[in-house]
mmCIF file of the C-alpha atoms, coordinates in Angstrom:
data_MODEL
# 
_entry.id   MODEL 
# 
loop_
_atom_site.group_PDB 
_atom_site.id 
_atom_site.type_symbol 
_atom_site.label_atom_id 
_atom_site.label_alt_id 
_atom_site.label_comp_id 
_atom_site.label_asym_id 
_atom_site.label_entity_id 
_atom_site.label_seq_id 
_atom_site.pdbx_PDB_ins_code 
_atom_site.Cartn_x 
_atom_site.Cartn_y 
_atom_site.Cartn_z 
_atom_site.occupancy 
_atom_site.B_iso_or_equiv 
_atom_site.pdbx_formal_charge 
_atom_site.auth_seq_id 
_atom_site.auth_comp_id 
_atom_site.auth_asym_id 
_atom_site.auth_atom_id 
_atom_site.pdbx_PDB_model_num 
ATOM 1   C CA . MET A 1 1   ? -21.810 88.039  -189.272 1.00 0.00 ? 1   MET A CA 1 
ATOM 2   C CA . LYS A 1 2   ? -21.627 87.533  -185.523 1.00 0.00 ? 2   LYS A CA 1 
ATOM 3   C CA . VAL A 1 3   ? -20.633 89.821  -182.684 1.00 0.00 ? 3   VAL A CA 1 
ATOM 4   C CA . ILE A 1 4   ? -18.052 88.080  -180.529 1.00 0.00 ? 4   ILE A CA 1 
ATOM 5   C CA . VAL A 1 5   ? -16.430 89.088  -177.237 1.00 0.00 ? 5   VAL A CA 1 
ATOM 6   C CA . VAL A 1 6   ? -13.095 87.521  -176.313 1.00 0.00 ? 6   VAL A CA 1 
ATOM 7   C CA . THR A 1 7   ? -11.596 88.156  -172.889 1.00 0.00 ? 7   THR A CA 1 
ATOM 8   C CA . GLY A 1 8   ? -7.853  87.922  -172.342 1.00 0.00 ? 8   GLY A CA 1 
ATOM 9   C CA . ALA A 1 9   ? -7.332  88.728  -176.021 1.00 0.00 ? 9   ALA A CA 1 
ATOM 10  C CA . THR A 1 10  ? -4.053  90.650  -175.905 1.00 0.00 ? 10  THR A CA 1 
ATOM 11  C CA . ARG A 1 11  ? -1.868  87.549  -176.197 1.00 0.00 ? 11  ARG A CA 1 
ATOM 12  C CA . GLY A 1 12  ? -1.819  83.809  -176.788 1.00 0.00 ? 12  GLY A CA 1 
ATOM 13  C CA . ILE A 1 13  ? -4.983  81.877  -177.588 1.00 0.00 ? 13  ILE A CA 1 
ATOM 14  C CA . GLY A 1 14  ? -7.282  84.849  -177.016 1.00 0.00 ? 14  GLY A CA 1 
ATOM 15  C CA . GLN A 1 15  ? -5.341  87.025  -179.423 1.00 0.00 ? 15  GLN A CA 1 
ATOM 16  C CA . GLY A 1 16  ? -5.258  84.216  -181.969 1.00 0.00 ? 16  GLY A CA 1 
ATOM 17  C CA . LEU A 1 17  ? -9.004  83.592  -181.701 1.00 0.00 ? 17  LEU A CA 1 
ATOM 18  C CA . ALA A 1 18  ? -9.836  87.280  -182.037 1.00 0.00 ? 18  ALA A CA 1 
ATOM 19  C CA . ALA A 1 19  ? -7.721  87.509  -185.194 1.00 0.00 ? 19  ALA A CA 1 
ATOM 20  C CA . GLN A 1 20  ? -9.345  84.396  -186.663 1.00 0.00 ? 20  GLN A CA 1 
ATOM 21  C CA . PHE A 1 21  ? -12.875 85.668  -186.028 1.00 0.00 ? 21  PHE A CA 1 
ATOM 22  C CA . ALA A 1 22  ? -12.034 89.060  -187.532 1.00 0.00 ? 22  ALA A CA 1 
ATOM 23  C CA . ALA A 1 23  ? -10.491 87.404  -190.586 1.00 0.00 ? 23  ALA A CA 1 
ATOM 24  C CA . ARG A 1 24  ? -13.789 85.611  -191.149 1.00 0.00 ? 24  ARG A CA 1 
ATOM 25  C CA . GLY A 1 25  ? -15.681 88.899  -191.203 1.00 0.00 ? 25  GLY A CA 1 
ATOM 26  C CA . HIS A 1 26  ? -17.119 88.895  -187.697 1.00 0.00 ? 26  HIS A CA 1 
ATOM 27  C CA . GLN A 1 27  ? -17.238 91.877  -185.339 1.00 0.00 ? 27  GLN A CA 1 
ATOM 28  C CA . VAL A 1 28  ? -14.900 91.224  -182.412 1.00 0.00 ? 28  VAL A CA 1 
ATOM 29  C CA . VAL A 1 29  ? -14.648 93.103  -179.121 1.00 0.00 ? 29  VAL A CA 1 
ATOM 30  C CA . THR A 1 30  ? -11.574 92.275  -177.072 1.00 0.00 ? 30  THR A CA 1 
ATOM 31  C CA . CYS A 1 31  ? -10.480 93.020  -173.551 1.00 0.00 ? 31  CYS A CA 1 
ATOM 32  C CA . GLY A 1 32  ? -7.363  92.611  -171.453 1.00 0.00 ? 32  GLY A CA 1 
ATOM 33  C CA . THR A 1 33  ? -5.709  94.147  -168.441 1.00 0.00 ? 33  THR A CA 1 
ATOM 34  C CA . THR A 1 34  ? -3.189  95.965  -170.637 1.00 0.00 ? 34  THR A CA 1 
ATOM 35  C CA . GLY A 1 35  ? -5.083  96.561  -173.864 1.00 0.00 ? 35  GLY A CA 1 
ATOM 36  C CA . GLY A 1 36  ? -7.772  95.476  -176.270 1.00 0.00 ? 36  GLY A CA 1 
ATOM 37  C CA . ASP A 1 37  ? -10.928 97.359  -177.168 1.00 0.00 ? 37  ASP A CA 1 
ATOM 38  C CA . VAL A 1 38  ? -11.692 97.634  -173.464 1.00 0.00 ? 38  VAL A CA 1 
ATOM 39  C CA . VAL A 1 39  ? -9.091  97.586  -170.713 1.00 0.00 ? 39  VAL A CA 1 
ATOM 40  C CA . ALA A 1 40  ? -10.708 95.424  -168.054 1.00 0.00 ? 40  ALA A CA 1 
ATOM 41  C CA . ASP A 1 41  ? -9.847  93.158  -165.155 1.00 0.00 ? 41  ASP A CA 1 
ATOM 42  C CA . VAL A 1 42  ? -12.197 90.170  -165.363 1.00 0.00 ? 42  VAL A CA 1 
ATOM 43  C CA . SER A 1 43  ? -12.049 89.678  -161.600 1.00 0.00 ? 43  SER A CA 1 
ATOM 44  C CA . ASP A 1 44  ? -14.110 92.891  -161.278 1.00 0.00 ? 44  ASP A CA 1 
ATOM 45  C CA . ARG A 1 45  ? -17.697 92.329  -162.422 1.00 0.00 ? 45  ARG A CA 1 
ATOM 46  C CA . GLU A 1 46  ? -18.356 95.983  -163.125 1.00 0.00 ? 46  GLU A CA 1 
ATOM 47  C CA . GLN A 1 47  ? -15.383 96.083  -165.471 1.00 0.00 ? 47  GLN A CA 1 
ATOM 48  C CA . VAL A 1 48  ? -16.691 92.960  -167.206 1.00 0.00 ? 48  VAL A CA 1 
ATOM 49  C CA . ARG A 1 49  ? -20.075 94.639  -167.521 1.00 0.00 ? 49  ARG A CA 1 
ATOM 50  C CA . ARG A 1 50  ? -18.333 97.528  -169.257 1.00 0.00 ? 50  ARG A CA 1 
ATOM 51  C CA . VAL A 1 51  ? -17.045 95.093  -171.868 1.00 0.00 ? 51  VAL A CA 1 
ATOM 52  C CA . TRP A 1 52  ? -20.600 93.881  -172.518 1.00 0.00 ? 52  TRP A CA 1 
ATOM 53  C CA . ASP A 1 53  ? -21.921 97.421  -172.694 1.00 0.00 ? 53  ASP A CA 1 
ATOM 54  C CA . THR A 1 54  ? -19.193 98.421  -175.158 1.00 0.00 ? 54  THR A CA 1 
ATOM 55  C CA . ALA A 1 55  ? -20.030 95.520  -177.464 1.00 0.00 ? 55  ALA A CA 1 
ATOM 56  C CA . VAL A 1 56  ? -23.759 96.274  -177.352 1.00 0.00 ? 56  VAL A CA 1 
ATOM 57  C CA . ASP A 1 57  ? -23.242 100.011 -177.845 1.00 0.00 ? 57  ASP A CA 1 
ATOM 58  C CA . ARG A 1 58  ? -21.083 99.360  -180.911 1.00 0.00 ? 58  ARG A CA 1 
ATOM 59  C CA . HIS A 1 59  ? -22.900 96.445  -182.499 1.00 0.00 ? 59  HIS A CA 1 
ATOM 60  C CA . GLY A 1 60  ? -26.315 96.122  -180.866 1.00 0.00 ? 60  GLY A CA 1 
ATOM 61  C CA . ARG A 1 61  ? -25.868 92.614  -179.467 1.00 0.00 ? 61  ARG A CA 1 
ATOM 62  C CA . VAL A 1 62  ? -23.435 89.856  -178.437 1.00 0.00 ? 62  VAL A CA 1 
ATOM 63  C CA . ASP A 1 63  ? -23.765 86.478  -180.151 1.00 0.00 ? 63  ASP A CA 1 
ATOM 64  C CA . LEU A 1 64  ? -20.752 84.698  -178.675 1.00 0.00 ? 64  LEU A CA 1 
ATOM 65  C CA . TRP A 1 65  ? -18.904 85.456  -175.461 1.00 0.00 ? 65  TRP A CA 1 
ATOM 66  C CA . ILE A 1 66  ? -15.611 83.628  -174.855 1.00 0.00 ? 66  ILE A CA 1 
ATOM 67  C CA . ASN A 1 67  ? -14.237 83.555  -171.307 1.00 0.00 ? 67  ASN A CA 1 
ATOM 68  C CA . ASN A 1 68  ? -10.611 83.033  -172.246 1.00 0.00 ? 68  ASN A CA 1 
ATOM 69  C CA . ALA A 1 69  ? -8.692  85.203  -169.760 1.00 0.00 ? 69  ALA A CA 1 
ATOM 70  C CA . GLY A 1 70  ? -6.392  83.130  -167.588 1.00 0.00 ? 70  GLY A CA 1 
ATOM 71  C CA . VAL A 1 71  ? -3.146  83.205  -165.648 1.00 0.00 ? 71  VAL A CA 1 
ATOM 72  C CA . THR A 1 72  ? -0.792  80.524  -164.452 1.00 0.00 ? 72  THR A CA 1 
ATOM 73  C CA . GLN A 1 73  ? 1.123   80.132  -161.183 1.00 0.00 ? 73  GLN A CA 1 
ATOM 74  C CA . PRO A 1 74  ? 4.765   79.659  -160.315 1.00 0.00 ? 74  PRO A CA 1 
ATOM 75  C CA . ARG A 1 75  ? 5.426   75.913  -160.386 1.00 0.00 ? 75  ARG A CA 1 
ATOM 76  C CA . LEU A 1 76  ? 5.522   75.494  -156.623 1.00 0.00 ? 76  LEU A CA 1 
ATOM 77  C CA . PRO A 1 77  ? 3.649   73.536  -153.960 1.00 0.00 ? 77  PRO A CA 1 
ATOM 78  C CA . LEU A 1 78  ? 0.492   75.284  -152.815 1.00 0.00 ? 78  LEU A CA 1 
ATOM 79  C CA . TRP A 1 79  ? 1.900   76.264  -149.416 1.00 0.00 ? 79  TRP A CA 1 
ATOM 80  C CA . GLU A 1 80  ? 4.821   78.085  -151.022 1.00 0.00 ? 80  GLU A CA 1 
ATOM 81  C CA . LEU A 1 81  ? 2.575   80.441  -152.962 1.00 0.00 ? 81  LEU A CA 1 
ATOM 82  C CA . SER A 1 82  ? 1.919   83.828  -151.429 1.00 0.00 ? 82  SER A CA 1 
ATOM 83  C CA . PRO A 1 83  ? -1.650  84.845  -150.572 1.00 0.00 ? 83  PRO A CA 1 
ATOM 84  C CA . ALA A 1 84  ? -1.477  87.408  -153.379 1.00 0.00 ? 84  ALA A CA 1 
ATOM 85  C CA . GLU A 1 85  ? -0.463  84.754  -155.947 1.00 0.00 ? 85  GLU A CA 1 
ATOM 86  C CA . THR A 1 86  ? -3.213  82.439  -154.739 1.00 0.00 ? 86  THR A CA 1 
ATOM 87  C CA . ARG A 1 87  ? -5.879  85.129  -154.974 1.00 0.00 ? 87  ARG A CA 1 
ATOM 88  C CA . HIS A 1 88  ? -4.716  86.225  -158.405 1.00 0.00 ? 88  HIS A CA 1 
ATOM 89  C CA . VAL A 1 89  ? -4.994  82.756  -159.958 1.00 0.00 ? 89  VAL A CA 1 
ATOM 90  C CA . LEU A 1 90  ? -8.438  82.124  -158.494 1.00 0.00 ? 90  LEU A CA 1 
ATOM 91  C CA . ASP A 1 91  ? -9.677  85.647  -159.209 1.00 0.00 ? 91  ASP A CA 1 
ATOM 92  C CA . VAL A 1 92  ? -8.818  85.463  -162.904 1.00 0.00 ? 92  VAL A CA 1 
ATOM 93  C CA . ASN A 1 93  ? -9.285  81.785  -163.758 1.00 0.00 ? 93  ASN A CA 1 
ATOM 94  C CA . LEU A 1 94  ? -12.436 81.103  -161.766 1.00 0.00 ? 94  LEU A CA 1 
ATOM 95  C CA . HIS A 1 95  ? -13.958 84.339  -160.552 1.00 0.00 ? 95  HIS A CA 1 
ATOM 96  C CA . GLY A 1 96  ? -13.313 85.891  -163.961 1.00 0.00 ? 96  GLY A CA 1 
ATOM 97  C CA . VAL A 1 97  ? -15.319 83.132  -165.652 1.00 0.00 ? 97  VAL A CA 1 
ATOM 98  C CA . VAL A 1 98  ? -18.075 83.486  -163.068 1.00 0.00 ? 98  VAL A CA 1 
ATOM 99  C CA . ASN A 1 99  ? -18.226 87.224  -163.765 1.00 0.00 ? 99  ASN A CA 1 
ATOM 100 C CA . GLY A 1 100 ? -18.261 86.704  -167.522 1.00 0.00 ? 100 GLY A CA 1 
ATOM 101 C CA . CYS A 1 101 ? -21.125 84.231  -167.245 1.00 0.00 ? 101 CYS A CA 1 
ATOM 102 C CA . ALA A 1 102 ? -23.013 86.384  -164.743 1.00 0.00 ? 102 ALA A CA 1 
ATOM 103 C CA . VAL A 1 103 ? -22.864 89.351  -167.128 1.00 0.00 ? 103 VAL A CA 1 
ATOM 104 C CA . ALA A 1 104 ? -23.291 87.616  -170.481 1.00 0.00 ? 104 ALA A CA 1 
ATOM 105 C CA . ILE A 1 105 ? -26.052 85.109  -169.680 1.00 0.00 ? 105 ILE A CA 1 
ATOM 106 C CA . PRO A 1 106 ? -28.709 87.581  -168.502 1.00 0.00 ? 106 PRO A CA 1 
ATOM 107 C CA . GLY A 1 107 ? -27.722 89.978  -171.275 1.00 0.00 ? 107 GLY A CA 1 
ATOM 108 C CA . MET A 1 108 ? -28.181 87.234  -173.846 1.00 0.00 ? 108 MET A CA 1 
ATOM 109 C CA . ALA A 1 109 ? -31.469 86.180  -172.271 1.00 0.00 ? 109 ALA A CA 1 
ATOM 110 C CA . ALA A 1 110 ? -32.729 89.751  -172.645 1.00 0.00 ? 110 ALA A CA 1 
ATOM 111 C CA . GLN A 1 111 ? -31.796 89.843  -176.330 1.00 0.00 ? 111 GLN A CA 1 
ATOM 112 C CA . GLY A 1 112 ? -33.230 86.353  -176.888 1.00 0.00 ? 112 GLY A CA 1 
ATOM 113 C CA . HIS A 1 113 ? -30.128 84.436  -177.912 1.00 0.00 ? 113 HIS A CA 1 
ATOM 114 C CA . GLY A 1 114 ? -26.415 83.904  -177.328 1.00 0.00 ? 114 GLY A CA 1 
ATOM 115 C CA . HIS A 1 115 ? -23.753 81.380  -176.428 1.00 0.00 ? 115 HIS A CA 1 
ATOM 116 C CA . VAL A 1 116 ? -20.989 81.483  -173.801 1.00 0.00 ? 116 VAL A CA 1 
ATOM 117 C CA . TRP A 1 117 ? -17.787 79.486  -174.262 1.00 0.00 ? 117 TRP A CA 1 
ATOM 118 C CA . ASN A 1 118 ? -15.573 78.817  -171.239 1.00 0.00 ? 118 ASN A CA 1 
ATOM 119 C CA . MET A 1 119 ? -11.934 77.857  -171.764 1.00 0.00 ? 119 MET A CA 1 
ATOM 120 C CA . GLU A 1 120 ? -10.582 74.670  -170.223 1.00 0.00 ? 120 GLU A CA 1 
ATOM 121 C CA . GLY A 1 121 ? -6.962  74.025  -169.291 1.00 0.00 ? 121 GLY A CA 1 
ATOM 122 C CA . LEU A 1 122 ? -4.661  71.656  -167.472 1.00 0.00 ? 122 LEU A CA 1 
ATOM 123 C CA . GLY A 1 123 ? -6.633  70.009  -164.685 1.00 0.00 ? 123 GLY A CA 1 
ATOM 124 C CA . SER A 1 124 ? -10.011 70.213  -166.394 1.00 0.00 ? 124 SER A CA 1 
ATOM 125 C CA . ASP A 1 125 ? -9.967  66.466  -167.061 1.00 0.00 ? 125 ASP A CA 1 
ATOM 126 C CA . GLY A 1 126 ? -8.965  65.646  -163.492 1.00 0.00 ? 126 GLY A CA 1 
ATOM 127 C CA . ARG A 1 127 ? -5.303  65.058  -164.317 1.00 0.00 ? 127 ARG A CA 1 
ATOM 128 C CA . THR A 1 128 ? -2.969  66.341  -161.615 1.00 0.00 ? 128 THR A CA 1 
ATOM 129 C CA . VAL A 1 129 ? 0.490   67.841  -162.048 1.00 0.00 ? 129 VAL A CA 1 
ATOM 130 C CA . PRO A 1 130 ? 2.760   68.513  -159.036 1.00 0.00 ? 130 PRO A CA 1 
ATOM 131 C CA . GLY A 1 131 ? 3.404   72.198  -158.571 1.00 0.00 ? 131 GLY A CA 1 
ATOM 132 C CA . LEU A 1 132 ? 0.279   73.264  -160.458 1.00 0.00 ? 132 LEU A CA 1 
ATOM 133 C CA . ALA A 1 133 ? -2.371  72.305  -157.905 1.00 0.00 ? 133 ALA A CA 1 
ATOM 134 C CA . LEU A 1 134 ? -3.967  75.731  -157.727 1.00 0.00 ? 134 LEU A CA 1 
ATOM 135 C CA . TYR A 1 135 ? -4.060  76.323  -161.476 1.00 0.00 ? 135 TYR A CA 1 
ATOM 136 C CA . GLY A 1 136 ? -5.434  72.839  -162.104 1.00 0.00 ? 136 GLY A CA 1 
ATOM 137 C CA . ALA A 1 137 ? -8.091  73.236  -159.423 1.00 0.00 ? 137 ALA A CA 1 
ATOM 138 C CA . SER A 1 138 ? -9.234  76.526  -160.947 1.00 0.00 ? 138 SER A CA 1 
ATOM 139 C CA . LYS A 1 139 ? -9.633  74.914  -164.383 1.00 0.00 ? 139 LYS A CA 1 
ATOM 140 C CA . ARG A 1 140 ? -11.366 71.844  -162.959 1.00 0.00 ? 140 ARG A CA 1 
ATOM 141 C CA . ALA A 1 141 ? -13.833 74.196  -161.306 1.00 0.00 ? 141 ALA A CA 1 
ATOM 142 C CA . VAL A 1 142 ? -14.533 75.906  -164.644 1.00 0.00 ? 142 VAL A CA 1 
ATOM 143 C CA . THR A 1 143 ? -15.455 72.547  -166.171 1.00 0.00 ? 143 THR A CA 1 
ATOM 144 C CA . TYR A 1 144 ? -17.878 71.770  -163.353 1.00 0.00 ? 144 TYR A CA 1 
ATOM 145 C CA . LEU A 1 145 ? -19.305 75.285  -163.437 1.00 0.00 ? 145 LEU A CA 1 
ATOM 146 C CA . THR A 1 146 ? -20.018 75.067  -167.151 1.00 0.00 ? 146 THR A CA 1 
ATOM 147 C CA . GLY A 1 147 ? -21.727 71.689  -166.858 1.00 0.00 ? 147 GLY A CA 1 
ATOM 148 C CA . ALA A 1 148 ? -23.932 73.027  -164.081 1.00 0.00 ? 148 ALA A CA 1 
ATOM 149 C CA . LEU A 1 149 ? -24.755 76.197  -166.008 1.00 0.00 ? 149 LEU A CA 1 
ATOM 150 C CA . ALA A 1 150 ? -25.845 74.113  -169.002 1.00 0.00 ? 150 ALA A CA 1 
ATOM 151 C CA . LYS A 1 151 ? -28.678 72.829  -166.815 1.00 0.00 ? 151 LYS A CA 1 
ATOM 152 C CA . GLU A 1 152 ? -29.850 76.256  -165.664 1.00 0.00 ? 152 GLU A CA 1 
ATOM 153 C CA . VAL A 1 153 ? -29.385 78.716  -168.543 1.00 0.00 ? 153 VAL A CA 1 
ATOM 154 C CA . PRO A 1 154 ? -32.566 80.479  -169.667 1.00 0.00 ? 154 PRO A CA 1 
ATOM 155 C CA . ALA A 1 155 ? -34.280 79.745  -172.963 1.00 0.00 ? 155 ALA A CA 1 
ATOM 156 C CA . GLY A 1 156 ? -32.309 80.847  -175.999 1.00 0.00 ? 156 GLY A CA 1 
ATOM 157 C CA . VAL A 1 157 ? -28.967 80.907  -174.167 1.00 0.00 ? 157 VAL A CA 1 
ATOM 158 C CA . SER A 1 158 ? -26.370 78.137  -174.218 1.00 0.00 ? 158 SER A CA 1 
ATOM 159 C CA . VAL A 1 159 ? -22.959 77.428  -172.711 1.00 0.00 ? 159 VAL A CA 1 
ATOM 160 C CA . GLY A 1 160 ? -20.099 75.119  -173.619 1.00 0.00 ? 160 GLY A CA 1 
ATOM 161 C CA . LEU A 1 161 ? -16.431 74.307  -173.181 1.00 0.00 ? 161 LEU A CA 1 
ATOM 162 C CA . LEU A 1 162 ? -13.471 74.954  -175.455 1.00 0.00 ? 162 LEU A CA 1 
ATOM 163 C CA . SER A 1 163 ? -10.445 72.739  -174.806 1.00 0.00 ? 163 SER A CA 1 
ATOM 164 C CA . PRO A 1 164 ? -7.401  73.937  -176.761 1.00 0.00 ? 164 PRO A CA 1 
ATOM 165 C CA . GLY A 1 165 ? -5.045  71.267  -175.478 1.00 0.00 ? 165 GLY A CA 1 
ATOM 166 C CA . MET A 1 166 ? -1.358  72.135  -175.067 1.00 0.00 ? 166 MET A CA 1 
ATOM 167 C CA . VAL A 1 167 ? -0.675  75.387  -176.877 1.00 0.00 ? 167 VAL A CA 1 
ATOM 168 C CA . ARG A 1 168 ? 2.740   77.046  -177.020 1.00 0.00 ? 168 ARG A CA 1 
ATOM 169 C CA . THR A 1 169 ? 1.968   80.190  -175.078 1.00 0.00 ? 169 THR A CA 1 
ATOM 170 C CA . ASP A 1 170 ? 3.828   81.884  -172.260 1.00 0.00 ? 170 ASP A CA 1 
ATOM 171 C CA . LEU A 1 171 ? 1.318   80.343  -169.838 1.00 0.00 ? 171 LEU A CA 1 
ATOM 172 C CA . LEU A 1 172 ? 2.442   76.876  -170.900 1.00 0.00 ? 172 LEU A CA 1 
ATOM 173 C CA . LEU A 1 173 ? 6.148   77.472  -171.252 1.00 0.00 ? 173 LEU A CA 1 
ATOM 174 C CA . ARG A 1 174 ? 6.920   79.818  -168.361 1.00 0.00 ? 174 ARG A CA 1 
ATOM 175 C CA . ASP A 1 175 ? 7.545   77.100  -165.799 1.00 0.00 ? 175 ASP A CA 1 
ATOM 176 C CA . ALA A 1 176 ? 7.999   74.111  -168.073 1.00 0.00 ? 176 ALA A CA 1 
ATOM 177 C CA . ARG A 1 177 ? 10.756  71.741  -167.053 1.00 0.00 ? 177 ARG A CA 1 
ATOM 178 C CA . PRO A 1 178 ? 13.467  70.810  -169.570 1.00 0.00 ? 178 PRO A CA 1 
ATOM 179 C CA . GLY A 1 179 ? 12.934  67.118  -168.871 1.00 0.00 ? 179 GLY A CA 1 
ATOM 180 C CA . ALA A 1 180 ? 9.452   67.378  -170.343 1.00 0.00 ? 180 ALA A CA 1 
ATOM 181 C CA . SER A 1 181 ? 10.685  68.649  -173.715 1.00 0.00 ? 181 SER A CA 1 
ATOM 182 C CA . ARG A 1 182 ? 9.853   65.422  -175.591 1.00 0.00 ? 182 ARG A CA 1 
ATOM 183 C CA . VAL A 1 183 ? 6.244   65.473  -174.387 1.00 0.00 ? 183 VAL A CA 1 
ATOM 184 C CA . PHE A 1 184 ? 5.932   69.137  -175.303 1.00 0.00 ? 184 PHE A CA 1 
ATOM 185 C CA . ALA A 1 185 ? 7.391   68.455  -178.731 1.00 0.00 ? 185 ALA A CA 1 
ATOM 186 C CA . LEU A 1 186 ? 4.792   65.748  -179.358 1.00 0.00 ? 186 LEU A CA 1 
ATOM 187 C CA . LEU A 1 187 ? 1.710   67.366  -177.878 1.00 0.00 ? 187 LEU A CA 1 
ATOM 188 C CA . ALA A 1 188 ? 2.136   71.154  -177.819 1.00 0.00 ? 188 ALA A CA 1 
ATOM 189 C CA . ASP A 1 189 ? 0.971   73.065  -180.875 1.00 0.00 ? 189 ASP A CA 1 
ATOM 190 C CA . PRO A 1 190 ? 1.511   76.678  -181.964 1.00 0.00 ? 190 PRO A CA 1 
ATOM 191 C CA . VAL A 1 191 ? -1.258  79.215  -181.487 1.00 0.00 ? 191 VAL A CA 1 
ATOM 192 C CA . GLU A 1 192 ? -1.490  79.665  -185.253 1.00 0.00 ? 192 GLU A CA 1 
ATOM 193 C CA . THR A 1 193 ? -2.193  75.935  -185.671 1.00 0.00 ? 193 THR A CA 1 
ATOM 194 C CA . VAL A 1 194 ? -4.871  75.585  -183.003 1.00 0.00 ? 194 VAL A CA 1 
ATOM 195 C CA . THR A 1 195 ? -6.834  78.832  -183.210 1.00 0.00 ? 195 THR A CA 1 
ATOM 196 C CA . PRO A 1 196 ? -8.131  78.592  -186.813 1.00 0.00 ? 196 PRO A CA 1 
ATOM 197 C CA . TRP A 1 197 ? -9.705  75.215  -186.005 1.00 0.00 ? 197 TRP A CA 1 
ATOM 198 C CA . LEU A 1 198 ? -10.922 76.372  -182.599 1.00 0.00 ? 198 LEU A CA 1 
ATOM 199 C CA . ALA A 1 199 ? -12.540 79.474  -184.100 1.00 0.00 ? 199 ALA A CA 1 
ATOM 200 C CA . GLU A 1 200 ? -14.390 77.403  -186.708 1.00 0.00 ? 200 GLU A CA 1 
ATOM 201 C CA . GLN A 1 201 ? -15.662 75.014  -184.054 1.00 0.00 ? 201 GLN A CA 1 
ATOM 202 C CA . ALA A 1 202 ? -16.709 77.854  -181.748 1.00 0.00 ? 202 ALA A CA 1 
ATOM 203 C CA . LEU A 1 203 ? -18.849 79.241  -184.565 1.00 0.00 ? 203 LEU A CA 1 
ATOM 204 C CA . ALA A 1 204 ? -20.273 75.936  -185.777 1.00 0.00 ? 204 ALA A CA 1 
ATOM 205 C CA . ARG A 1 205 ? -20.895 74.106  -182.519 1.00 0.00 ? 205 ARG A CA 1 
ATOM 206 C CA . ALA A 1 206 ? -22.427 76.761  -180.267 1.00 0.00 ? 206 ALA A CA 1 
ATOM 207 C CA . ARG A 1 207 ? -24.960 74.440  -178.652 1.00 0.00 ? 207 ARG A CA 1 
ATOM 208 C CA . ASN A 1 208 ? -25.819 73.947  -175.012 1.00 0.00 ? 208 ASN A CA 1 
ATOM 209 C CA . GLY A 1 209 ? -23.423 71.557  -173.311 1.00 0.00 ? 209 GLY A CA 1 
ATOM 210 C CA . ALA A 1 210 ? -21.051 71.426  -176.295 1.00 0.00 ? 210 ALA A CA 1 
ATOM 211 C CA . HIS A 1 211 ? -17.501 70.316  -175.543 1.00 0.00 ? 211 HIS A CA 1 
ATOM 212 C CA . VAL A 1 212 ? -14.940 71.134  -178.234 1.00 0.00 ? 212 VAL A CA 1 
ATOM 213 C CA . ARG A 1 213 ? -11.552 69.397  -177.854 1.00 0.00 ? 213 ARG A CA 1 
ATOM 214 C CA . TRP A 1 214 ? -8.501  69.966  -180.017 1.00 0.00 ? 214 TRP A CA 1 
ATOM 215 C CA . LEU A 1 215 ? -6.208  67.438  -178.364 1.00 0.00 ? 215 LEU A CA 1 
ATOM 216 C CA . THR A 1 216 ? -8.326  64.284  -178.205 1.00 0.00 ? 216 THR A CA 1 
ATOM 217 C CA . ARG A 1 217 ? -7.213  60.961  -176.760 1.00 0.00 ? 217 ARG A CA 1 
ATOM 218 C CA . ARG A 1 218 ? -7.053  59.536  -180.281 1.00 0.00 ? 218 ARG A CA 1 
ATOM 219 C CA . LYS A 1 219 ? -4.799  62.361  -181.439 1.00 0.00 ? 219 LYS A CA 1 
ATOM 220 C CA . ILE A 1 220 ? -2.491  61.899  -178.429 1.00 0.00 ? 220 ILE A CA 1 
ATOM 221 C CA . LEU A 1 221 ? -2.145  58.159  -179.061 1.00 0.00 ? 221 LEU A CA 1 
ATOM 222 C CA . ALA A 1 222 ? -1.526  58.737  -182.755 1.00 0.00 ? 222 ALA A CA 1 
ATOM 223 C CA . ARG A 1 223 ? 1.226   61.257  -182.089 1.00 0.00 ? 223 ARG A CA 1 
ATOM 224 C CA . PHE A 1 224 ? 3.063   58.939  -179.739 1.00 0.00 ? 224 PHE A CA 1 
ATOM 225 C CA . ALA A 1 225 ? 2.644   56.032  -182.136 1.00 0.00 ? 225 ALA A CA 1 
ATOM 226 C CA . LEU A 1 226 ? 4.030   58.055  -185.038 1.00 0.00 ? 226 LEU A CA 1 
ATOM 227 C CA . ALA A 1 227 ? 6.765   59.765  -183.023 1.00 0.00 ? 227 ALA A CA 1 
ATOM 228 C CA . PRO A 1 228 ? 9.615   57.542  -184.360 1.00 0.00 ? 228 PRO A CA 1 
ATOM 229 C CA . PHE A 1 229 ? 8.686   58.492  -187.924 1.00 0.00 ? 229 PHE A CA 1 
ATOM 230 C CA . THR A 1 230 ? 7.969   62.212  -187.622 1.00 0.00 ? 230 THR A CA 1 
ATOM 231 C CA . ARG A 1 231 ? 9.782   65.318  -186.468 1.00 0.00 ? 231 ARG A CA 1 
ATOM 232 C CA . ARG A 1 232 ? 8.020   68.034  -184.500 1.00 0.00 ? 232 ARG A CA 1 
ATOM 233 C CA . ARG A 1 233 ? 9.729   71.235  -183.420 1.00 0.00 ? 233 ARG A CA 1 
ATOM 234 C CA . THR A 1 234 ? 10.553  71.245  -179.723 1.00 0.00 ? 234 THR A CA 1 
ATOM 235 C CA . PRO A 1 235 ? 9.227   74.445  -178.092 1.00 0.00 ? 235 PRO A CA 1 
ATOM 236 C CA . LEU A 1 236 ? 11.729  74.401  -175.223 1.00 0.00 ? 236 LEU A CA 1 
# 
């Protein structure tokens, strides 16, 4: 049995992961800005520290910490976003991961073990999408950050990346364009399809520098190749 913290666990992928870990008999501590075991804003390091302290007080340790909390942006050019919108995306998607790592890594070093997973998203692979420059940049930064941390974590502690691909959450669909419905139908998967596999991989592959990908290049090519012969439900 492991003790697992999942941030941003009140909806979407985070909620799905937390449920999958609990179903497998693990102790899960969740947080979100509107609920969870601890109400916390990941952009505030002291609030993130409270999540760690809650997990340790309840269960004595943290084996896995998953920095999942994330927000999207209105699909607009960068210069049309307000300063508040800009700060919010960077505070949650990047600063929130920094805070999670800054709290969890030394805590795990003190207990002698632990693994941190950071969640990738659109932009992590360098692909650019007009109107999502800020979101993509924040996720690209998380990928770089995690690779750099893998070279500097203390003994006994490891970090890695979880890449869920295109998952049918409100973050994905909020600003999706109708013209992209065919691509979404081929590549986007429901939370309940992705999270069981992602949870198993997060448990089994917690090694330094690990990179877990649901939507691989091979899977993408196969789906397009088989598209004339299969029917997938369009999420839009």
